C-alpha positions in Angstrom: 52.7 -29.7 66.9 55.3 -32.4 66.1 58.3 -30.1 66.9 60.5 -30.9 69.9 59.4 -27.8 71.8 57.6 -27.1 75.0 53.9 -26.3 75.1 54.7 -22.7 76.0 57.0 -22.3 73.0 54.4 -23.9 70.7 51.8 -21.6 72.1 54.0 -18.5 71.5 54.7 -19.5 67.9 51.0 -20.1 67.2 49.7 -16.9 68.8 52.5 -14.7 67.6 54.1 -16.0 64.4 51.0 -17.7 62.9 48.8 -14.7 63.8 51.2 -12.3 62.2 51.2 -14.3 58.9 47.4 -14.4 58.9 47.2 -10.7 59.8 49.4 -9.6 56.9 47.8 -12.0 54.5 44.4 -10.5 55.3 45.7 -7.0 54.9 47.5 -7.8 51.7 44.3 -9.4 50.2 42.1 -6.5 51.3 44.5 -3.9 50.0 44.9 -5.8 46.8 41.1 -5.8 46.1 40.7 -2.1 46.9 43.8 -1.1 44.9 42.8 -3.2 41.9 39.2 -1.9 42.1 40.2 1.7 42.1 42.8 1.1 39.4 40.2 -0.6 37.2 37.9 2.4 37.6 40.7 4.8 36.7 41.8 2.8 33.7 38.2 2.1 32.4 37.1 5.7 33.0 40.1 7.1 31.3 39.3 5.1 28.2 35.5 5.9 28.2 35.7 9.6 28.7 37.3 10.4 25.3 34.9 8.0 23.6 31.8 9.6 25.2 33.1 13.1 24.4 33.5 12.1 20.7 29.9 10.6 20.6 28.5 13.9 22.1 29.7 15.8 19.0 27.8 13.7 16.5 25.4 15.8 14.4 21.7 15.0 14.4 21.5 13.8 18.0 18.9 15.3 20.3 19.7 17.7 23.1 18.6 15.2 25.7 21.1 12.7 24.4 23.8 15.3 24.5 22.9 16.2 28.0 23.0 12.6 29.1 26.4 12.1 27.6 27.6 15.3 29.2 26.6 14.3 32.7 27.8 10.7 32.2 31.2 12.1 31.2 31.3 14.4 34.1 30.4 11.6 36.5 33.1 9.4 35.1 35.7 12.2 35.3 34.8 12.8 38.9 35.0 9.1 39.7 38.4 8.7 38.0 39.8 11.8 39.9 38.4 10.5 43.2 39.7 7.0 42.8 43.1 8.3 41.8 43.1 10.6 44.8 42.2 7.8 47.2 45.1 5.7 45.8 47.5 8.5 46.5 46.0 9.5 49.8 46.0 6.1 51.4 49.2 4.8 49.5 47.3 1.7 48.4 49.9 0.7 45.8 52.7 1.0 48.3 50.8 -0.7 51.1 49.9 -3.6 48.8 53.5 -4.2 47.9 54.8 -3.8 51.5 52.2 -6.1 53.0 52.8 -8.8 50.4 56.6 -8.6 50.9 56.4 -8.8 54.7 54.0 -11.7 54.4 56.3 -13.6 52.1 59.3 -12.8 54.4 57.5 -14.2 57.4 56.5 -17.4 55.5 60.0 -17.9 54.3 61.3 -17.4 57.8 58.8 -20.0 59.1 59.6 -22.6 56.5 63.4 -22.2 57.1 62.8 -22.7 60.8 60.6 -25.8 60.3 63.0 -27.3 57.9 66.2 -26.2 59.8 67.5 -24.8 56.5 69.0 -21.5 55.3 70.1 -19.4 58.3 69.0 -22.2 60.7 71.1 -24.8 59.0 73.7 -24.7 61.8 71.2 -25.7 64.5 70.9 -29.3 65.5 67.2 -29.1 66.5 64.3 -26.7 66.7 64.8 -26.2 70.5 68.2 -24.5 69.9 66.9 -22.5 66.9 63.8 -21.3 68.8 65.3 -18.0 70.3 67.0 -17.1 67.0 63.7 -17.6 65.2 61.7 -15.5 67.6 64.4 -12.7 67.4 64.2 -12.8 63.5 60.4 -12.6 63.6 60.4 -9.6 65.9 63.1 -7.9 63.8 61.0 -8.3 60.7 57.9 -7.0 62.6 59.6 -3.9 64.0 61.1 -3.0 60.6 57.7 -3.2 59.0 56.1 -1.0 61.7 58.9 1.6 61.3 58.5 1.7 57.6 54.8 2.3 57.9 55.1 5.2 60.4 58.2 6.8 58.9 57.3 6.7 55.2 58.4 10.0 53.6 60.6 11.0 56.6 63.5 8.7 56.1 64.5 10.3 52.8 64.4 13.8 54.5 66.6 12.5 57.3 69.1 11.0 54.8 69.3 14.4 53.0 69.9 16.2 56.3 72.5 13.7 57.3 74.3 14.0 54.0 74.3 17.8 54.2 75.7 17.6 57.8 78.5 15.3 56.6 79.4 17.7 53.8 79.5 20.6 56.2 81.6 18.6 58.7 84.0 17.7 55.9 84.4 21.4 55.0 85.1 22.3 58.6 87.6 19.5 58.9 89.3 20.7 55.8 89.5 24.3 57.2 90.8 23.0 60.5 93.4 20.8 58.8 96.9 22.3 59.6 98.2 21.4 56.1 95.3 23.2 54.5 95.8 26.3 56.7 99.5 26.3 55.9 99.0 26.2 52.1 96.3 28.9 52.4 98.4 31.2 54.4 101.3 30.8 52.1 99.2 31.7 49.0 97.7 34.6 50.9 101.0 36.0 52.0 102.4 35.7 48.5 99.6 37.7 47.0 99.7 40.3 49.8 103.5 40.8 49.5 103.3 41.2 45.8 100.5 43.7 46.0 102.2 45.7 48.8 105.5 46.0 46.8 103.6 47.1 43.7 101.8 49.8 45.6 105.2 51.0 47.1 106.8 51.2 43.7 103.9 53.1 42.2 103.9 55.5 45.2 107.6 56.3 45.1 107.7 56.2 41.3 111.0 54.4 41.5 112.2 50.9 40.5 111.7 48.3 43.0 114.8 47.9 45.2 113.7 44.5 46.5 112.5 41.7 44.3 109.1 40.6 45.5 110.0 36.9 44.8 112.8 37.2 47.3 110.4 38.6 49.9 108.0 35.7 49.2 110.8 33.2 49.6 111.6 34.7 53.0 
């Protein structure tokens, strides 16, 4: 409120920047609680299952006790598998980290703008740094959105791009005049040598012409 900005610019910052920070802060907290809850169940269940299975084998226990231990172990095993599947299916670990990172980036960007420090150090006042700040916020936002909707595809595109570059380099090598000249020279050398050897064997006479002289020509 105390910045030297117009009411419209302050309104945009509050309803765009501040709302984005609150939005990602809420998503990070929600994802953190869900992720830690599932991870707690997976870790606790993984520790309890072997312990319950060892208790089940104690001699002198009733069949009812063994049945209860069996179904408890089965339920824990199912819960562990389900929780682990949900973590992988919804990428809870990845989302928790990405939401936390983008939230901290937005906060850092906001503090640098308010203090006119860091990348805003060259601006004399907030009025002149306003457009740069808005542009940086939108850049961070679009990068986050792209990473959410293109997860798993970027690596595939990078592999295809690298493969294409390798193919193009091979084609450039073949189209290189120097490469073609060296290749033709070696090919003609081997062809002339083989041709003269076949002629000598056919006529059963010593070679009248030295193959090396033919190659030199």
